[in-house]
C-alpha positions in Angstrom: 9.5 -12.9 -9.3 5.9 -12.8 -10.4 3.4 -12.7 -7.5 -0.4 -12.5 -7.1 -2.7 -11.0 -4.5 -6.3 -11.7 -3.5 -8.1 -9.8 -0.7 -11.5 -9.7 0.9 -13.1 -6.5 2.2 -12.0 -7.3 5.8 -8.3 -7.0 5.2 -7.6 -10.7 5.0 -5.6 -11.8 2.0 -3.9 -14.5 0.1 -0.6 -14.1 -1.8 1.7 -16.3 -3.7 4.0 -16.7 -6.7 3.2 -17.4 -10.3 5.3 -20.5 -10.0 3.2 -21.4 -6.9 6.2 -22.3 -4.7 6.2 -20.0 -1.7 9.2 -17.7 -1.6 8.3 -15.4 1.3 7.1 -16.1 4.8 4.2 -13.9 3.8 3.1 -16.2 1.0 0.1 -18.3 1.7 -3.6 -18.9 1.0 -5.0 -17.4 4.1 -3.8 -14.5 6.2 -6.4 -13.4 8.7 -6.8 -9.8 9.8 -8.7 -9.6 13.0 -9.7 -6.8 15.3 -7.6 -6.6 18.4 -4.5 -8.2 16.9 -1.3 -6.2 16.2 -0.6 -8.2 13.1 -2.5 -10.6 10.8 -2.4 -14.3 11.5 -0.9 -16.6 8.9 -3.2 -19.6 8.7 -2.7 -21.7 5.7 0.4 -22.0 3.5 -1.1 -24.1 0.7 -3.1 -27.2 0.0 -1.0 -30.0 -1.6 -3.1 -31.9 -4.2 -2.1 -35.5 -4.7 -3.6 -37.4 -7.7 -3.7 -41.2 -7.5 -4.3 -42.6 -10.9 -4.2 -46.3 -11.7 -1.4 -47.0 -9.2 0.6 -43.9 -10.0 1.0 -40.8 -7.7 1.3 -37.2 -8.8 1.9 -34.5 -6.2 1.0 -31.0 -7.5 2.3 -28.7 -4.8 5.9 -27.5 -4.3 8.1 -26.0 -1.6 11.6 -24.9 -1.4 14.0 -26.8 0.9 17.7 -26.3 1.6 18.8 -29.0 -1.0 16.1 -28.8 -3.6 12.4 -28.2 -4.3 9.9 -30.9 -3.5 7.5 -32.1 -4.7 7.9 -31.1 -8.3 4.3 -30.2 -9.0 5.4 -27.6 -11.5 6.5 -30.2 -14.0 2.9 -31.2 -14.5 1.8 -27.6 -15.2 0.1 -27.3 -18.5 -0.6 -23.5 -18.4 1.4 -20.4 -17.7 -1.3 -17.7 -17.4 -1.0 -14.2 -16.2 -4.3 -14.8 -14.3 -2.7 -16.4 -11.3 -3.7 -17.9 -9.0 -5.1 -20.2 -11.6 -3.1 -23.3 -12.1 -3.7 -26.2 -14.5 -2.1 -29.6 -14.4 -2.1 -32.6 -16.7 -1.3 -36.1 -15.2 -1.8 -39.4 -17.0 -4.6 -38.0 -19.2 -6.4 -36.2 -16.4 -6.5 -32.4 -16.3 -7.0 -30.6 -13.0 -7.6 -26.9 -12.9 -7.3 -25.0 -9.6 -8.5 -21.4 -8.8 -8.9 -19.6 -5.5 -11.6 -17.1 -4.5 -11.7 -14.9 -1.4 -15.4 -14.3 -0.5 -15.7 -10.5 -0.5 -17.2 -9.7 2.9 -16.4 -12.9 4.9 -13.3 -14.6 6.1 -13.9 -17.4 3.8 -11.6 -18.9 1.1 -12.8 -21.1 -1.7 -10.4 -23.3 -3.6 -12.2 -24.5 -6.8 -11.1 -27.6 -8.7 -12.3 -28.7 -12.1 -11.2 -32.2 -13.0 -11.5 -33.5 -16.6 -10.9 -36.9 -18.0 -10.8 -39.0 -14.8 -11.3 -42.7 -15.2 -12.8 -45.1 -12.6 -9.5 -45.7 -10.8 -8.6 -42.2 -9.7 -8.6 -40.3 -6.4 -7.7 -36.7 -5.4 -6.3 -36.0 -1.9 -6.3 -32.5 -0.6 -3.7 -31.9 2.2 -3.8 -28.5 4.0 -0.4 -27.2 5.2 -1.2 -25.1 8.3 1.0 -22.5 9.9 -0.8 -20.8 12.8 1.5 -17.8 13.5 1.8 -14.1 13.1 2.7 -13.1 9.5 6.0 -11.5 10.6 7.0 -14.7 12.5 8.0 -18.2 11.5 6.6 -21.4 12.9 8.4 -24.5 14.1 7.4 -28.0 15.3 6.3 -27.8 18.9 4.4 -29.9 21.4 1.7 -27.2 22.0 0.0 -27.4 18.6 -3.3 -29.3 18.8 -3.5 -31.0 15.4 -6.7 -32.9 16.1 -9.6 -32.7 13.6 -12.9 -32.0 15.3 -15.9 -33.2 13.2 -18.5 -30.6 12.3 -21.8 -30.8 10.4 -20.1 -30.4 7.0 -16.4 -31.0 7.6 -13.7 -30.6 10.2 -12.5 -27.9 12.6 -9.0 -27.2 13.9 -8.1 -25.3 17.0 -4.4 -25.1 16.8 -3.6 -23.2 20.0 -5.5 -21.9 23.0 -7.0 -18.6 22.0 -6.4 -19.1 18.3 -9.4 -18.7 16.1 -11.1 -21.9 14.9 -10.4 -23.0 11.4 -13.3 -24.7 9.6 -12.7 -26.8 6.5 -15.2 -28.7 4.3 -15.6 -30.0 0.8 -18.4 -29.8 -1.8 -19.4 -32.5 -2.6 -18.8 -33.9 0.9 -15.5 -35.8 1.3 -14.0 -38.0 4.0 -11.2 -36.4 6.1 -8.4 -38.8 6.9 -6.4 -37.7 10.0 -2.6 -38.4 9.6 -0.9 -35.5 11.2 2.8 -34.8 10.4 5.2 -31.9 10.2 6.5 -30.6 6.8 9.9 -29.6 8.2 12.4 -26.9 7.1 10.5 -25.3 4.3 12.7 -22.5 3.0 11.8 -19.0 1.9 14.6 -17.6 -0.3 13.3 -14.0 -0.3 13.6 -13.9 3.5 17.2 -15.1 3.4 18.0 -12.4 0.8 16.5 -9.8 3.0 18.6 -10.8 6.0 15.9 -12.7 7.9 15.5 -16.3 9.2 14.2 -18.2 6.2 13.0 -21.7 7.3 9.9 -23.0 9.1 7.9 -26.1 9.7 4.3 -26.6 8.4 1.7 -28.9 10.0 -0.4 -31.2 7.9 -3.3 -32.6 9.9 -4.4 -35.1 7.2 -6.3 -35.0 3.9 -9.7 -34.9 2.3 -10.2 -38.0 0.2 -12.2 -37.3 -3.1 -12.9 -40.3 -5.4 -12.9 -39.2 -9.0 -15.0 -40.5 -11.9 -15.3 -38.6 -15.2 -15.5 -34.8 -15.0 -16.0 -33.3 -11.6 -16.1 -29.9 -9.8 -14.9 -29.8 -6.3 -14.7 -26.9 -3.8 -12.6 -26.8 -0.6 -13.9 -24.2 1.8 -11.8 -22.6 4.5 -13.6 -20.5 7.0 -12.6 -18.3 10.0 -14.6 -15.9 12.2 -15.5 -12.5 10.8 -18.0 -11.0 8.4 -19.3 -7.6 7.5 -21.5 -6.2 4.7 -20.6 -2.5 4.0 -23.4 -0.4 2.7 -21.7 0.6 -0.6 -22.7 1.2 -4.1 -21.8 -1.5 -6.7 -18.1 -1.6 -7.8 -17.3 1.3 -10.1 -15.9 0.5 -13.5 -13.5 3.5 -13.6 -13.4 6.9 -15.2 -14.1 7.4 -18.9 -11.1 8.6 -20.8 -10.7 9.8 -24.3 -7.4 7.9 -24.6 -8.0 4.1 -24.8 -4.5 3.4 -23.4 -5.0 5.5 -20.3 -8.5 4.0 -20.0 -7.3 0.4 -19.7 -4.5 1.4 -17.3 -6.8 3.4 -15.1 -9.3 0.5 -15.0 -6.7 -1.9 -13.8 -5.5 0.6 -11.1 -9.1 1.1 -10.0 -9.3 -2.6 -9.3 -6.0 -2.5 -7.6 -7.1 0.4 -5.4 -10.0 -1.7 -3.9 -7.6 -4.2 -2.4 -6.2 -1.6 0.0 -9.5 -0.5 1.5 -10.9 -2.7 4.3 -13.7 -2.7 6.8 -13.1 -3.9 10.4 -15.1 -7.1 10.9 -16.6 -6.2 14.3 -17.5 -2.5 13.7 -17.4 -1.9 9.9 -14.9 0.9 10.4 -13.1 1.6 7.1 -9.4 1.9 6.8 -6.6 1.8 4.2 -3.8 -0.7 4.4 -0.5 0.9 3.3 0.8 -2.1 1.4 0.9 -5.9 1.0 2.0 -8.1 2.5 3.6 -6.5 5.6 2.2 -3.0 6.1 -0.7 -2.1 8.3 -2.7 1.1 8.5 -0.5 4.2 8.5 -1.9 7.8 8.8 0.5 9.5 6.4 0.1 6.8 3.8 -3.7 6.8 4.1 -4.0 10.5 3.7 -1.6 10.7 0.7 -3.4 7.8 -0.9 -7.0 8.8 -0.1 -7.6 11.1 -3.1 -6.5 8.5 -5.6 -7.9 5.4 -3.9 -11.3 6.8 -3.0 -12.1 10.2 -4.4 -11.1 9.3 -8.0 -12.9 5.9 -7.7 -16.3 7.3 -6.6 -16.0 6.0 -3.0 -16.4 9.4 -1.4 -18.6 7.9 1.4 -15.7 5.7 2.5 -13.3 8.7 2.3 -15.6 10.7 4.5 -15.8 8.0 7.1 -12.1 7.6 7.2 -11.6 11.4 7.5 -14.2 11.5 10.3 -12.2 8.8 12.1 -8.9 10.7 11.8 -10.5 13.9 12.9 -11.8 12.2 16.0 -8.4 10.7 16.7 -6.6 14.1 16.9 -4.4 14.5 19.9 -2.4 17.7 20.5 -3.1 18.5 16.8 -1.5 15.3 15.6 -3.0 12.6 13.4 -1.5 9.2 14.5 0.9 7.9 11.9 0.6 4.2 12.9 -2.9 3.4 14.1 -3.1 1.0 17.1 -6.2 -0.3 18.8 -5.9 2.6 21.3 -4.2 6.0 21.5 -1.6 4.6 23.8 -0.6 1.9 21.2 -0.6 4.3 18.3 2.6 6.0 16.9 2.4 9.8 16.9 5.8 10.7 15.5 4.5 12.4 12.4 3.6 16.0 11.8 3.0 15.8 8.1 0.1 13.3 8.5 -1.9 16.2 10.0 -0.9 18.5 7.1 -1.9 15.8 4.6 -5.2 15.6 6.4 -5.8 19.2 5.6 -4.8 18.6 2.0 -7.5 15.9 1.8 -10.0 18.4 3.3 -9.1 20.7 0.4 -9.7 17.9 -2.2 -13.1 17.0 -0.7 -14.0 20.7 -0.5 -13.3 21.0 -4.3 -15.2 17.8 -5.1 -18.1 17.9 -2.7 -18.3 21.5 -1.6 -18.2 23.3 1.7 -21.3 21.5 3.0 -19.3 18.3 3.3 -15.8 19.6 4.0 -17.1 22.0 6.6 -17.4 19.1 9.1 -13.6 19.2 9.4 -12.9 22.9 9.5 -12.6 22.8 13.3 -10.1 20.0 13.1 -8.1 22.1 10.6 -8.0 25.0 13.0 -7.1 22.6 15.9 -4.1 21.3 14.0 -2.8 24.7 13.1 -3.3 26.2 16.6 -1.5 23.2 18.1 1.5 23.7 15.8 1.6 27.4 16.6 1.3 26.9 20.4 4.0 24.2 20.6 1.6 21.6 22.0 3.9 18.8 20.8 7.5 18.6 22.1 9.9 19.4 19.4 7.4 21.1 17.2 6.8 24.9 17.0 6.3 27.8 14.6 9.3 30.1 14.7 9.2 33.9 14.7 9.8 34.0 11.0 6.8 31.7 10.3 8.7 28.4 9.6 7.5 25.1 11.0 10.2 23.5 13.1 10.0 19.8 13.6 12.7 18.1 15.6 11.7 14.7 17.0 15.3 13.3 17.1 16.4 10.6 17.4 13.1 9.7 15.6 12.7 11.1 12.1 9.8 13.5 11.6 9.1 13.2 7.9 8.1 10.5 5.4 11.8 9.7 5.0 11.5 7.7 8.2 14.0 4.8 8.0 15.7 4.0 11.3 18.6 2.0 12.5 18.7 1.1 16.2 16.0 3.8 16.8 17.8 6.6 15.1 16.7 8.2 11.8 18.9 7.6 8.8 18.0 10.7 6.8 18.5 13.7 9.0 16.2 16.6 7.9 15.5 18.4 11.2 14.3 20.9 12.1 13.2 22.5 8.9 12.1 20.2 6.0 11.0 21.7 2.7 7.8 19.7 2.2 6.7 20.2 5.8 6.9 23.9 5.4 5.3 23.8 2.0 2.4 21.7 3.4 2.2 24.2 6.3 1.9 27.2 4.0 -0.7 25.5 1.9 -2.7 24.6 5.0 -2.5 28.1 6.5 -3.6 29.8 3.2 -6.5 27.3 2.8 -7.6 27.9 6.4 -7.5 31.7 5.9 -9.6 31.6 2.8 -12.2 29.4 4.6 -12.3 31.5 7.8 -12.6 34.8 5.8 -15.8 33.5 4.4 -17.1 32.5 7.8 -16.2 36.0 9.3 -13.7 34.8 11.9 -11.7 37.9 12.2 -9.6 36.8 15.2 -8.2 33.8 13.2 -7.5 36.0 10.2 -5.8 38.6 12.3 -3.6 36.0 14.0 -2.6 33.9 10.9 -2.3 36.4 8.1 1.1 37.8 9.3 2.3 34.2 10.0 1.3 33.3 6.4 3.2 36.3 5.0 6.3 35.6 7.1 6.2 31.9 6.2 6.1 32.6 2.5 9.1 35.0 2.7 11.0 32.6 4.9 10.5 29.6 2.6 12.0 31.5 -0.3 14.8 33.0 1.8 15.7 29.7 3.6 15.2 27.1 0.9 15.6 28.6 -2.5 19.2 28.1 -3.9 19.6 30.6 -6.6 22.9 29.4 -7.9 21.8 25.7 -8.1 18.3 26.4 -9.3 16.3 24.3 -6.9 15.1 24.1 -3.3 17.2 22.9 -0.4 15.9 19.7 1.1 16.3 20.9 4.7 17.8 23.6 6.9 19.4 22.9 10.3 19.2 26.5 11.5 22.6 27.4 10.2 23.1 26.1 6.6 20.8 24.6 4.0 21.1 21.0 3.0 21.7 21.2 -0.7 21.1 17.5 -1.3 19.0 17.2 -4.5 15.9 15.3 -3.4 12.3 15.0 -4.7 10.6 16.5 -1.6 10.8 19.9 -3.2 8.2 18.7 -5.8 5.6 18.9 -3.1 6.2 22.6 -2.7 5.3 23.1 -6.4 2.4 20.6 -6.5 0.1 22.0 -3.8 -2.9 24.3 -4.5 -1.2 27.2 -2.7 2.5 27.6 -3.3 5.2 29.8 -1.9 7.4 29.5 -4.9 6.9 31.2 -8.3 6.3 29.4 -11.6 9.8 30.5 -12.8 11.5 29.0 -9.8 9.4 25.8 -10.2 10.6 25.6 -13.8 14.3 25.7 -12.9 13.7 23.2 -10.1 11.8 20.9 -12.5 14.7 20.9 -14.9 17.1 19.7 -12.2 14.6 17.0 -11.0 14.1 15.7 -14.5 17.8 15.4 -15.2 18.9 13.8 -11.9 15.9 12.2 -10.2 13.3 11.2 -12.8 13.4 7.5 -13.9 10.8 5.4 -15.8 9.5 4.0 -12.5 9.4 7.1 -10.3 11.7 9.6 -8.6 15.1 8.9 -7.0 15.2 10.0 -3.4 18.8 11.4 -4.0 20.7 12.4 -7.0 23.2 9.7 -8.2 26.2 12.1 -8.1 25.7 13.0 -4.4 27.3 11.4 -1.3 25.4 8.6 0.3 23.6 7.5 -3.0 22.6 3.9 -3.0 21.7 2.6 -6.4 20.7 -1.0 -5.6 18.6 -1.8 -2.5 19.9 -5.2 -1.3 21.4 -6.8 1.8 20.4 -6.9 5.4 17.7 -4.8 7.0 20.2 -2.2 8.1 21.9 -2.1 4.7 18.5 -1.6 3.0 17.5 1.1 5.5 20.6 3.1 4.6 19.4 3.2 1.0 15.7 3.4 1.5 15.5 7.1 1.0 19.0 7.7 -0.4 18.6 7.0 -4.1 15.9 4.4 -4.1 13.1 5.2 -6.5 9.5 5.7 -5.2 6.6 5.5 -7.6 4.3 7.6 -5.5 6.4 10.7 -6.1 5.2 10.7 -9.7 2.1 12.3 -8.3 3.6 15.6 -7.2 6.0 15.4 -10.2 3.1 15.5 -12.7 1.4 18.1 -10.6 4.5 20.2 -11.0 4.7 19.6 -14.7 1.2 20.8 -15.0 1.9 23.9 -12.9 5.0 24.8 -15.0 4.1 23.6 -18.5 0.4 23.2 -18.6 -2.3 20.6 -19.4 -0.8 19.2 -22.6 2.6 18.5 -20.9 0.9 16.8 -17.9 -1.2 14.6 -20.2 2.0 13.7 -22.0 3.6 12.6 -18.7 0.6 10.5 -18.0 0.9 8.7 -21.3 4.6 8.0 -20.6 3.7 6.6 -17.1 1.1 4.3 -18.8 3.8 3.1 -21.2 6.4 2.6 -18.5 4.2 0.9 -15.9 1.9 -1.3 -18.1 4.5 -4.1 -18.3 5.1 -3.8 -14.5 1.4 -4.6 -13.9 2.1 -8.2 -15.1 5.8 -8.6 -14.2 5.8 -8.1 -10.4 2.6 -8.4 -8.3 0.0 -8.9 -11.0 -2.3 -5.9 -11.3 -0.4 -3.9 -8.7 2.4 -1.3 -8.3 5.4 -2.0 -6.2 6.5 0.2 -3.3 10.0 1.0 -4.5 12.6 0.4 -7.3 16.4 0.4 -7.5 17.8 3.8 -8.3 20.1 2.3 -10.9 18.8 0.7 -14.2 17.1 -1.6 -14.8 15.2 -0.3 -11.7 14.3 -3.7 -10.2 11.2 -3.6 -8.1 11.8 -3.9 -4.3 10.0 -3.5 -1.1 6.3 -4.3 -0.8 5.0 -5.8 -4.0 1.7 -3.8 -3.7 1.7 -0.3 -2.3 -1.3 1.9 -1.7 0.2 5.3 -2.5 2.0 3.9 -5.6 -1.3 2.9 -7.0 -3.2 5.9 -5.8 -0.9 8.6 -7.1 -0.6 7.1 -10.5 -4.4 6.7 -10.7 -4.9 10.2 -9.4 -2.7 11.9 -12.0 -4.2 9.7 -14.8 -7.7 10.8 -13.7 -6.8 14.5 -13.2 -4.7 15.2 -16.3 -5.8 12.9 -19.0 -8.7 14.2 -21.2 -11.9 12.8 -19.8 -15.6 12.6 -20.7 -17.0 14.1 -17.5 -17.8 17.3 -15.8 -15.8 16.7 -12.7 -12.6 16.6 -14.7 -13.3 20.1 -16.1 -14.2 21.4 -12.6 -11.0 20.1 -11.1 -9.0 21.6 -14.0 -10.6 25.0 -13.3 -9.7 24.8 -9.6 -6.1 23.9 -10.5 -5.7 26.8 -12.9 -7.1 29.2 -10.3 -4.6 28.1 -7.7 -1.8 28.2 -10.2 -2.7 31.8 -11.0 -2.6 32.7 -7.4 1.0 31.4 -7.0 2.5 33.4 -9.9 
């Protein structure tokens, strides 16, 4: 299914299908993100255009119903462009072209119509189909909806429910609104049914705008809701300059995709990163993994710094919230790796901007490490042998966080390989920074922990006979499941494993986990492998991290290739990624990268159609490892070579 996505800088968005017929409850022309709400509001499903031409009627919209689709607007389509959401229709000699535009810094949607060839006896009617619900819900006919149209200076206003934001609509040139409220009942969303959710709802049509036509005409329907903010940013960046033209075009498209995930809260201007569209909100772990690619590689360092400041100020007992609520009490804190990824971002900003910028977070880095060492969080501690123990059961404590009935699916407690690799990297970085500042107490305390941790990672996780790192250790035996988390251990600036060990591990990962669309989360020959992610929510949760392919893991994979085989091999991997993903940019959500793919060929895209860390990690490795025409690329390469030398 081909989909399209349009966003404004406030986190509101529109999303639909190339065929135009909504297939998800998340499809619609206006989803409003508003401060204080736990989820965006679904406002407008679509606008059904009806052309009346010399006594004939042509309806251009379309919805799924149980028995069939209706109306059949698609039969009048005269174009099939990749630039959705542009639709063109030809009816009885009249051509109508529709395009939508989200105003960048306001909650305002513009639907532009260009009509060509209309005679004297023609009329266009624009019928909004309203929803008025949370995006995760479905709406039904009810007596509480207020469908009255209240006249305004330039159009009409709807106040669907008490406390619901007002919806203003107007036409340019001005058009008469004819009130004729009715319910469009039992609209069906087949994608919801396939995912095991209720799949039918009722839409409310309050009436229509009546637009007489004569000759060629340009008409704009404006839909406005409260909220506006003008961020003080530089003009949009055109992307990095690459020597390879294929990588250049790919990176330019990803740079545009990256902007869709960054938003500014309408009341405060506070920046944030949305983990994915259409159903994800702001997640700490996702933000901090995605931040280097989304913001540092796209010259939006000022936004990255503001987000890092916000997370540093939100620290509680050394933890960064994983799911950000409006308050600390409504946030989710069941994530230790978010704090470690925060330190990884400090490293990246230190490399790019210098100590003068990164130094503002050195105290937060120390606070995180001391909280982990002191056991400030229940279930989290540093053992005598230096390992980081994280046991938050029944909740999962890593990015493999799928749950069924409140219990984690992928059990990796208490010692997970990537948590300990991130911990080692964080400790080594903190030691290097504090040595320069002359803090001898910190150095005295943490140097033996660092040394013990490095030894313990190798003794606990390295499987000499198998030639790769165990995924986890329960305190008695290692979990020998072949998973991609070990790539993180070889991708960080400071590594506990040697280049020779990383080379053996990489051979196994390439053979069993690497696919054209990313890395499998479990080798196909191992128990519990799920090669096709379909079925109910519970069925999909079982496979979410047990074979399903994740695109973001290509980031640490290419980092590891660079560590083991050098620049030329990493650049070759980037070229292969460009080749594999370029068709995907037009096949799924146009211009975006999906969250996940089936483990089995043909690796059908699944999950969220647009995912921040999928885009960011592909963009990051393209920027970091492809030959570029800028000084920053050469500086980054020198830093990577220095850190690689320290690990051998």
